[in-house]
C-alpha positions as CSV (number, residue, x, y, z in Angstrom):
1,X,-10.2,29.3,-1.8
2,X,-9.4,26.6,0.6
3,X,-13.2,25.8,1.6
4,X,-15.9,23.9,-0.2
5,X,-19.0,25.1,-1.5
6,X,-22.4,23.9,-1.1
7,X,-22.7,21.8,-4.2
8,X,-19.1,20.0,-2.6
9,X,-20.9,19.1,0.5
10,X,-23.6,17.8,-1.3
11,X,-21.4,15.8,-3.4
12,X,-19.7,14.4,-0.5
13,X,-22.9,13.6,1.3
14,X,-24.1,11.5,-1.6
15,X,-21.0,9.4,-1.4
16,X,-20.9,9.1,2.5
17,X,-24.7,7.9,2.5
18,X,-24.2,5.4,-0.4
19,X,-21.2,3.9,1.1
20,X,-22.7,3.8,4.5
21,X,-26.1,2.3,3.3
22,X,-24.6,-0.3,1.0
23,X,-22.0,-1.2,3.9
24,X,-24.9,-1.7,6.3
25,X,-26.9,-3.8,3.4
26,X,-24.1,-6.3,3.2
27,X,-23.8,-6.3,6.8
28,X,-27.4,-7.2,7.4
29,X,-27.6,-9.9,4.9
30,X,-25.3,-12.1,7.1
31,X,-26.5,-10.9,10.3
32,X,-28.9,-13.9,10.8
33,X,-26.1,-16.0,10.6
34,X,-24.2,-17.2,13.6
35,X,-21.2,-14.7,14.0
36,X,-18.2,-16.5,12.7
37,X,-14.6,-15.1,13.2
38,X,-13.6,-16.3,9.5
39,X,-16.2,-14.5,8.1
40,X,-15.5,-11.2,9.9
41,X,-11.7,-11.2,9.3
42,X,-11.7,-13.0,5.7
43,X,-15.5,-13.0,4.1
44,X,-14.8,-16.4,3.6
45,X,-16.2,-17.5,0.1
46,X,-18.0,-14.4,-0.3
47,X,-15.8,-11.9,-2.2
48,X,-15.9,-12.2,-6.0
49,X,-13.0,-11.6,-8.2
50,X,-14.0,-8.1,-8.9
51,X,-14.3,-7.2,-5.1
52,X,-11.1,-8.7,-4.3
53,X,-9.3,-6.9,-7.1
54,X,-11.1,-3.8,-6.0
55,X,-10.4,-4.1,-2.4
56,X,-6.7,-5.0,-3.1
57,X,-6.4,-1.4,-4.7
58,X,-8.8,0.3,-2.4
59,X,-6.5,-0.8,0.6
60,X,-3.4,-0.1,-1.4
61,X,-4.3,3.4,-2.8
62,X,-4.5,6.1,-0.1
63,X,-3.4,9.9,0.6
64,X,0.0,8.4,0.4
65,X,-0.6,8.5,-3.3
66,X,-2.8,11.1,-3.9
67,X,-0.8,13.3,-1.8
68,X,2.7,11.4,-0.9
69,X,3.3,10.3,-4.6
70,X,2.0,13.5,-6.3
71,X,4.4,15.1,-4.3
72,X,7.3,12.9,-5.6
73,X,6.1,13.5,-9.0
74,X,6.6,17.1,-8.4
75,X,10.3,16.4,-7.0
76,X,11.3,13.3,-8.9
77,X,9.0,13.1,-11.8
78,X,7.4,9.8,-13.3
79,X,10.2,7.6,-12.3
80,X,8.3,7.4,-8.8
81,X,5.7,5.5,-11.0
82,X,7.9,2.3,-10.9
83,X,6.4,1.7,-7.5
84,X,3.3,1.1,-9.1
85,X,3.9,-0.2,-12.6
86,X,6.3,-2.5,-11.1
87,X,3.7,-3.6,-8.7
88,X,1.6,-4.9,-11.7
89,X,4.3,-7.0,-12.6
90,X,4.8,-8.5,-8.8
91,X,1.2,-9.1,-8.4
92,X,1.3,-11.7,-11.5
93,X,4.1,-13.5,-9.8
94,X,2.3,-13.7,-6.8
95,X,-1.0,-14.8,-8.1
96,X,1.1,-17.7,-9.9
97,X,3.6,-18.9,-7.1
98,X,2.5,-17.5,-3.6
99,X,-1.4,-17.2,-3.4
100,X,-1.7,-21.2,-4.1
101,X,0.6,-22.2,-1.3
102,X,-1.7,-20.2,1.0
103,X,-4.9,-21.4,-0.3
104,X,-3.5,-25.3,-0.6
105,X,-2.6,-25.0,3.2
106,X,-5.6,-22.8,4.5
107,X,-3.5,-20.0,5.5
108,X,-5.7,-17.2,7.0
109,X,-3.0,-15.0,8.7
110,X,0.6,-14.3,7.9
111,X,1.6,-15.3,11.6
112,X,-0.1,-18.7,11.1
113,X,1.8,-19.4,8.3
114,X,5.2,-18.9,10.1
115,X,3.7,-20.9,13.0
116,X,2.6,-24.0,10.7
117,X,5.8,-23.7,8.8
118,X,8.6,-22.7,11.4
119,X,6.9,-22.5,15.3
120,X,5.0,-20.1,17.4
121,X,8.1,-18.2,18.5
122,X,9.0,-17.0,15.0
123,X,5.2,-16.0,14.6
124,X,5.3,-14.2,17.7
125,X,7.9,-12.1,16.8
126,X,6.7,-11.4,13.6
127,X,3.1,-10.6,14.4
128,X,4.5,-8.1,17.0
129,X,6.7,-6.6,14.0
130,X,3.8,-6.3,11.8
131,X,1.3,-4.7,14.3
132,X,4.2,-2.0,15.2
133,X,4.5,-1.1,11.4
134,X,1.1,-1.0,10.7
135,X,0.1,1.2,13.5
136,X,3.2,3.2,14.0
137,X,4.2,3.5,10.2
138,X,1.0,2.6,7.9
139,X,-1.8,4.0,9.9
140,X,-0.2,7.3,11.3
141,X,1.1,8.1,7.5
142,X,-1.9,7.8,6.1
143,X,-4.0,9.5,8.6
144,X,-1.3,12.2,8.5
145,X,-1.8,12.7,4.7
146,X,-5.3,12.4,4.6
147,X,-5.7,15.3,7.4
148,X,-3.1,17.4,5.5
149,X,-5.0,17.2,2.4
150,X,-8.7,17.6,3.9
151,X,-7.6,20.7,5.8
152,X,-6.0,22.3,2.9
153,X,-9.1,21.9,0.9
154,X,-11.7,22.9,3.3
155,X,-12.0,24.8,6.5
156,X,-11.9,21.9,8.7
157,X,-9.1,21.9,11.1
158,X,-6.1,19.4,10.8
159,X,-7.2,17.9,14.3
160,X,-10.3,17.5,13.5
161,X,-9.8,15.7,10.3
162,X,-7.8,13.3,12.1
163,X,-10.4,12.2,14.6
164,X,-13.1,12.5,11.8
165,X,-11.1,10.0,9.3
166,X,-10.3,7.5,12.3
167,X,-14.3,7.5,13.3
168,X,-15.4,7.1,9.7
169,X,-12.8,3.9,9.5
170,X,-13.6,2.5,12.3
171,X,-17.4,2.3,11.3
172,X,-16.5,0.7,8.0
173,X,-14.1,-1.8,9.6
174,X,-16.6,-3.0,12.7
175,X,-18.6,-4.5,9.9
176,X,-16.0,-7.2,9.1
177,X,-13.9,-7.9,6.0
178,X,-17.2,-8.6,3.8
179,X,-18.3,-5.2,4.3
180,X,-14.9,-3.7,3.6
181,X,-14.3,-5.9,0.4
182,X,-17.8,-4.9,-1.3
183,X,-17.6,-1.1,-0.1
184,X,-14.3,-1.1,-1.5
185,X,-15.9,-1.3,-4.9
186,X,-17.7,1.7,-4.5
187,X,-14.3,3.5,-3.2
188,X,-12.3,2.7,-6.1
189,X,-14.8,3.9,-8.5
190,X,-15.4,6.8,-6.8
191,X,-11.3,7.5,-6.1
192,X,-10.6,6.5,-10.0
193,X,-13.4,9.0,-11.2
194,X,-12.4,11.8,-8.7
195,X,-8.6,11.3,-9.7
196,X,-9.0,11.4,-13.4
197,X,-11.2,14.6,-13.0
198,X,-8.3,16.2,-10.9
199,X,-5.9,15.0,-13.8
200,X,-8.0,16.5,-16.3
201,X,-8.0,20.0,-14.7
202,X,-4.4,20.0,-14.5
203,X,-3.8,19.1,-18.1
204,X,-6.5,21.7,-19.2
205,X,-4.9,24.3,-16.6
206,X,-1.7,23.8,-18.3
207,X,-2.5,23.8,-21.8
208,X,-4.4,27.2,-20.9
209,X,-1.3,28.9,-19.5
210,X,0.6,28.1,-22.6
211,X,-2.2,29.2,-24.7
212,X,-3.5,26.0,-26.3
213,X,-6.9,26.6,-24.6
214,X,-8.6,23.1,-23.1
215,X,-6.4,20.5,-25.3
216,X,-4.9,18.3,-22.8
217,X,-3.0,16.7,-25.3
218,X,-1.4,19.8,-25.9
219,X,-0.9,19.8,-22.1
220,X,0.8,16.6,-22.2
221,X,3.2,17.6,-25.0
222,X,4.1,20.7,-23.0
223,X,4.7,18.3,-20.2
224,X,7.2,16.5,-22.1
225,X,8.9,20.0,-23.5
226,X,9.2,22.1,-20.1
227,X,10.2,19.2,-17.7
228,X,12.1,16.6,-19.7
229,X,13.9,15.5,-16.7
230,X,10.6,14.3,-15.2
231,X,10.3,11.6,-17.8
232,X,12.9,9.1,-17.2
233,X,12.0,6.1,-15.5
234,X,15.8,4.7,-14.7
235,X,17.9,7.2,-13.3
236,X,21.8,7.3,-13.2
237,X,24.2,8.1,-10.4
238,X,24.5,11.7,-11.7
239,X,20.6,12.4,-10.6
240,X,20.2,13.9,-7.2
241,X,17.4,11.8,-6.7
242,X,19.7,8.8,-7.3
243,X,19.6,7.8,-3.5
244,X,15.7,7.6,-3.6
245,X,15.2,5.5,-7.1
246,X,18.7,4.0,-7.6
247,X,18.8,2.9,-11.6
248,X,17.7,-0.6,-12.5
249,X,17.1,-1.3,-8.4
250,X,13.8,-0.1,-9.3
251,X,13.1,-3.2,-11.6
252,X,15.1,-6.1,-10.5
253,X,16.5,-5.2,-7.1
254,X,15.1,-3.7,-3.8
255,X,12.0,-2.6,-5.4
256,X,11.1,-6.4,-6.5
257,X,12.1,-7.2,-2.7
258,X,9.7,-4.4,-1.4
259,X,7.0,-5.2,-3.9
260,X,7.0,-9.1,-3.2
261,X,7.0,-8.7,0.7
262,X,4.3,-6.3,0.2
263,X,1.7,-8.1,-2.0
264,X,2.9,-11.4,-1.1
265,X,3.7,-11.7,2.5
266,X,1.4,-8.8,3.8
267,X,-1.5,-9.7,5.9
268,X,-4.0,-6.5,4.7
269,X,-3.3,-7.2,1.1
270,X,-2.9,-11.1,1.1
271,X,-6.2,-11.1,3.0
272,X,-8.3,-10.2,0.6
273,X,-7.7,-13.3,-1.7
274,X,-7.4,-16.0,1.3
275,X,-11.2,-16.4,1.5
276,X,-11.7,-17.2,-2.1
277,X,-10.7,-20.4,-4.5
278,X,-7.6,-20.2,-6.4
279,X,-9.3,-19.3,-9.8
280,X,-11.3,-16.4,-8.2
281,X,-8.2,-15.2,-6.2
282,X,-6.0,-15.0,-9.3
283,X,-8.7,-13.2,-11.4
284,X,-9.1,-10.8,-8.4
285,X,-5.2,-10.3,-8.4
286,X,-5.1,-9.6,-12.1
287,X,-7.6,-7.2,-12.3
288,X,-5.9,-5.5,-9.6
289,X,-2.6,-5.5,-11.8
290,X,-4.5,-4.0,-14.5
291,X,-5.8,-1.2,-12.1
292,X,-2.2,-0.6,-11.2
293,X,-1.4,0.7,-14.4
294,X,-3.8,3.7,-14.5
295,X,-2.5,4.9,-10.7
296,X,0.4,7.0,-12.0
297,X,-2.2,8.9,-14.2
298,X,-4.3,10.0,-11.5
299,X,-1.4,10.2,-8.7
300,X,2.0,11.2,-10.4
301,X,0.9,13.2,-13.6
302,X,-0.7,15.9,-11.4
303,X,2.4,16.4,-9.5
304,X,4.5,16.9,-12.7
305,X,1.9,19.3,-13.8
306,X,2.2,21.6,-10.6
307,X,6.1,21.2,-11.0
308,X,5.8,23.0,-14.5
309,X,3.4,25.7,-13.5
310,X,5.5,26.3,-10.1
311,X,8.6,26.8,-12.4
312,X,6.4,29.3,-14.4
313,X,5.9,31.2,-11.1
314,X,2.5,30.2,-10.0
315,X,1.4,28.8,-6.6
316,X,4.6,30.1,-4.9
317,X,3.0,30.6,-1.5
318,X,1.0,27.5,-1.7
319,X,3.8,25.2,-2.5
320,X,5.9,26.7,0.4
321,X,5.6,26.2,4.3
322,X,7.6,29.0,6.2
323,X,9.7,29.5,3.1
324,X,10.7,25.7,2.5
325,X,9.2,24.0,-0.7
326,X,6.8,21.5,0.4
327,X,6.1,18.9,-2.8
328,X,3.4,17.2,-0.8
329,X,1.3,20.6,-1.0
330,X,1.0,19.9,-4.9
331,X,-2.2,17.7,-4.8
332,X,-4.0,19.8,-2.2
333,X,-3.2,22.9,-4.2
334,X,-4.5,21.8,-7.1
335,X,-7.8,20.4,-5.9
336,X,-8.2,23.8,-4.4
337,X,-8.4,25.1,-8.1
338,X,-11.4,22.6,-8.8
339,X,-14.8,24.2,-9.6
340,X,-18.0,23.6,-7.0
341,X,-19.3,20.1,-7.6
342,X,-16.1,18.7,-8.9
343,X,-14.2,19.4,-6.1
344,X,-16.5,17.6,-4.0
345,X,-16.2,14.6,-6.3
346,X,-12.4,15.1,-5.8
347,X,-12.7,15.2,-2.1
348,X,-14.9,12.4,-1.9
349,X,-12.2,10.5,-3.9
350,X,-9.6,11.3,-1.7
351,X,-11.7,10.4,1.3
352,X,-12.8,7.2,-0.2
353,X,-9.1,6.4,-0.8
354,X,-8.1,7.3,2.7
355,X,-11.1,5.3,4.7
356,X,-10.7,2.3,2.4
357,X,-7.0,1.8,3.2
358,X,-7.3,2.8,6.8
359,X,-10.3,0.1,7.2
360,X,-8.2,-2.4,5.5
361,X,-5.1,-1.9,7.6
362,X,-7.2,-1.6,10.6
363,X,-8.9,-5.0,9.8
364,X,-5.5,-6.8,9.5
365,X,-4.3,-5.5,12.7
366,X,-7.8,-6.7,14.3
367,X,-7.2,-10.3,12.5
368,X,-3.4,-10.7,13.5
369,X,-3.9,-9.5,17.3
370,X,-6.9,-11.9,17.6
371,X,-6.0,-14.8,15.9
372,X,-2.1,-14.8,16.7
373,X,-1.9,-12.8,19.7
374,X,-5.2,-13.3,21.8
375,X,-6.5,-16.6,21.0
376,X,-2.8,-17.8,21.2
377,X,-1.5,-16.4,24.4
378,X,-4.7,-14.9,26.5
379,X,-7.9,-17.1,25.9
380,X,-7.2,-20.1,23.8
381,X,-10.6,-21.1,24.6
382,X,-12.2,-18.2,23.1
383,X,-15.3,-18.6,21.1
384,X,-16.1,-17.2,17.8
385,X,-18.3,-14.3,19.0
386,X,-15.7,-13.3,21.8
387,X,-12.7,-13.3,18.7
388,X,-15.1,-10.9,16.8
389,X,-15.5,-8.5,19.8
390,X,-12.0,-8.9,20.7
391,X,-11.3,-7.9,16.8
392,X,-13.5,-4.8,17.2
393,X,-11.9,-3.6,20.2
394,X,-8.4,-3.7,18.6
395,X,-9.6,-1.9,15.7
396,X,-10.9,1.0,18.5
397,X,-7.3,0.5,20.2
398,X,-5.2,0.7,17.1
399,X,-6.9,3.8,15.7
400,X,-6.8,6.0,18.8
401,X,-2.7,5.0,19.3
402,X,-2.8,6.0,15.6
403,X,-4.6,9.3,16.2
404,X,-2.4,10.2,19.0
405,X,0.8,9.5,17.4
406,X,-0.1,11.2,13.9
407,X,0.8,14.9,14.6
408,X,4.3,14.1,15.0
409,X,4.7,13.4,11.5
410,X,4.4,17.3,10.4
411,X,7.9,17.6,10.0
412,X,7.8,15.3,6.9
413,X,8.8,16.3,3.1
414,X,8.2,13.6,0.9
415,X,5.8,11.2,3.3
416,X,5.7,8.6,0.4
417,X,9.4,8.0,0.6
418,X,9.4,7.9,4.5
419,X,6.6,5.2,4.2
420,X,8.8,3.2,1.8
421,X,12.0,3.4,3.5
422,X,10.9,2.4,7.0
423,X,8.5,-0.4,6.1
424,X,11.6,-1.4,4.1
425,X,13.2,-2.1,7.6
426,X,11.4,-5.2,7.9
427,X,10.8,-6.1,4.1
428,X,13.8,-8.0,3.3
429,X,13.7,-10.3,6.8
430,X,10.1,-10.9,5.9
431,X,10.6,-12.0,2.4
432,X,13.8,-14.1,3.0
433,X,11.7,-16.0,5.8
434,X,8.6,-16.4,3.2
435,X,10.6,-17.4,0.1
436,X,12.6,-20.3,2.2
437,X,9.6,-21.2,3.9
438,X,8.1,-21.8,0.7
439,X,10.5,-23.3,-1.5
440,X,13.3,-24.9,0.7
441,X,12.2,-27.5,3.0
442,X,15.4,-27.8,4.6
443,X,14.8,-24.2,6.3
444,X,14.8,-24.7,9.8
445,X,13.0,-22.6,12.6
446,X,16.5,-21.2,14.2
447,X,17.3,-19.8,10.9
448,X,13.8,-18.1,10.4
449,X,14.0,-16.4,13.9
450,X,17.6,-15.5,13.0
451,X,16.1,-13.5,10.0
452,X,13.4,-12.3,12.0
453,X,15.6,-10.8,14.5
454,X,18.3,-9.5,12.1
455,X,16.1,-7.6,9.8
456,X,15.4,-4.1,11.8
457,X,19.3,-4.1,13.2
458,X,20.9,-4.8,10.0
459,X,18.6,-2.3,8.2
460,X,19.5,0.2,11.1
461,X,23.2,-0.2,10.6
462,X,23.3,0.1,7.1
463,X,21.2,3.3,7.3
464,X,23.2,5.0,9.9
465,X,26.9,3.5,9.5
466,X,27.9,6.2,7.0
467,X,26.9,8.7,9.6
468,X,28.8,7.1,12.5
469,X,31.7,6.3,10.5
470,X,31.7,10.0,9.0
471,X,31.3,8.9,5.6
472,X,33.8,5.9,5.4
473,X,31.1,3.6,4.9
474,X,29.2,3.9,1.5
475,X,25.8,5.6,1.8
476,X,23.9,3.4,-0.1
477,X,20.3,4.2,-1.6
478,X,17.9,2.7,0.8
479,X,16.6,0.4,-2.1
480,X,19.8,-1.1,-2.1
481,X,20.1,-1.4,1.5
482,X,16.9,-3.5,1.2
483,X,19.1,-5.8,-1.5
484,X,22.1,-6.2,0.5
485,X,19.9,-6.8,3.7
486,X,17.9,-9.6,1.9
487,X,21.0,-11.2,0.7
488,X,22.9,-11.1,3.9
489,X,19.7,-12.8,5.9
490,X,19.5,-15.4,3.0
491,X,23.0,-16.5,3.4
492,X,22.6,-16.6,7.1
493,X,19.5,-18.6,7.1
494,X,21.0,-20.9,4.3
495,X,24.0,-21.4,6.6
496,X,22.4,-22.0,9.7
497,X,19.6,-24.5,7.9
498,X,22.6,-26.3,6.8
499,X,24.7,-26.6,9.8
500,X,21.8,-27.6,11.9
501,X,20.4,-31.1,12.0
502,X,16.9,-31.6,10.1
503,X,14.0,-31.3,12.7
504,X,11.5,-34.0,12.6
505,X,8.5,-31.7,12.1
506,X,7.7,-28.2,10.3
507,X,10.1,-28.5,7.7
508,X,7.4,-30.6,5.5
509,X,4.4,-29.1,7.0
510,X,3.8,-26.8,4.1
511,X,2.5,-28.5,0.8
512,X,4.1,-27.1,-2.1
513,X,4.1,-29.0,-5.9
514,X,4.3,-27.9,-9.3
515,X,1.0,-28.5,-10.1
516,X,-0.3,-25.7,-8.1
517,X,1.3,-23.2,-10.5
518,X,-0.5,-24.0,-13.3
519,X,-2.5,-21.1,-14.8
520,X,-5.6,-20.8,-16.9
521,X,-5.1,-19.8,-20.4
522,X,-7.3,-16.3,-19.9
523,X,-4.9,-15.6,-17.0
524,X,-1.5,-16.2,-19.2
525,X,-3.3,-13.5,-21.5
526,X,-4.1,-11.3,-19.2
527,X,-0.4,-11.6,-17.8
528,X,1.3,-11.2,-21.2
529,X,-1.0,-8.1,-21.9
530,X,0.1,-6.4,-18.9
531,X,3.7,-7.4,-19.2
532,X,4.0,-6.1,-23.0
533,X,2.5,-2.8,-21.7
534,X,5.1,-2.2,-19.1
535,X,7.9,-3.2,-21.3
536,X,6.7,-0.5,-23.6
537,X,6.4,1.8,-21.0
538,X,9.9,1.4,-19.7
539,X,11.2,1.4,-23.4
540,X,9.5,4.6,-24.0
541,X,10.5,6.4,-20.8
542,X,13.9,4.7,-20.0
């Protein structure tokens, strides 16, 4: 059952050829021009709004969604959708208040902002943090989940999948940001179509099992009836998964901190919009917000379907590993049920999501290392050609390290929650440093450095103190720990800034004025529409 047929290979081959040739075409269009580091890293001025929006989603959606989020849908239910739906709201805030600051001040990397606003020491510390998280958490988890899924639905070994995904991603990444941005449009189309096909199959299978033929609307009704506990967006403290999604913290607490740090202060996300003008960047981000509303339909719903079918006695062996229930097996098990041809589409969709996300992260690793580490500390006189060469080597090295580390993740249960929690170790500090740097001129470099150095130790203490004290210290959910972490760091930074003498430089370097936050009526209309949809969803499924 876990093998691809000839029709599947044909579909996948077509996908591979289309992406490869389109990427080569985009690359060749710029080949005659003098190589430019800004063009390689940012595709400066050449990405349209729809390419920016598609690239944002392609870089964000990966195996962690198809496999990890579907697994969390199996275990937790629709509530895990808050990561997607609240991201849509956060993207609006980023487009209005954060992107204008970057574009006005010609910021190309997140460490560059820190260097310009504070100093090189703060910039370097955070650059190292980002590189470590991107390589050891982001890249490894995506490669792991991707290899797990592909090896589950084909006869290809887990180890070979790791190598193949890394090589395919490197090929896309080495063409630079412009190639990534435009091939991401194809990747998004493929992953949405393939994802919808898989969701359709899941609902059809459910309807058939309950005697309703292929009526998918009946399948949706069955879900609500058979798994009512899986259709609540807000958990109370009596829910066994409260620690993972603690009540209203998914709206106004740690989830907001997590999303603002991810979408507003994250190199491989923000990078897509940094080469565009403000109007184009905002339209692209709004487009991404609309696409975000669709993600639970293709990532969470199949997991809930598998939960109901598993409770009915189906897929008992497929959903366990050595007798232990593995929610992350839900999506691969479902994909194995697809008929030849359609399975190839779903397979291509999954691969598209993995490759696009890996390429986006690898390009950002390359950008940060080349511009903020190599040029600053190793070769200040490096010309444009050498910078691009160093950037490409950084991609190869990062992918190689991630491939070596990936097998260590085999012990994970819900990989999606692992990613969110451990990325969340630095998110509160990052957001505090950036927000205070944007909007409070009094913030000092020493306060920012304190925030940078505090975030990981403070997160670690809050996580492990309940264990160290045998339960005497409360075991807060990780989203609530992020809120506590963020508040403490902000208090420390504000206190340090007020107690120190204002510096003559750096406090007023970043230009911010209210005119930057004015929005076009069409953007306002789109924002209101998204907000209305979110309000309706949370009202219905509260």
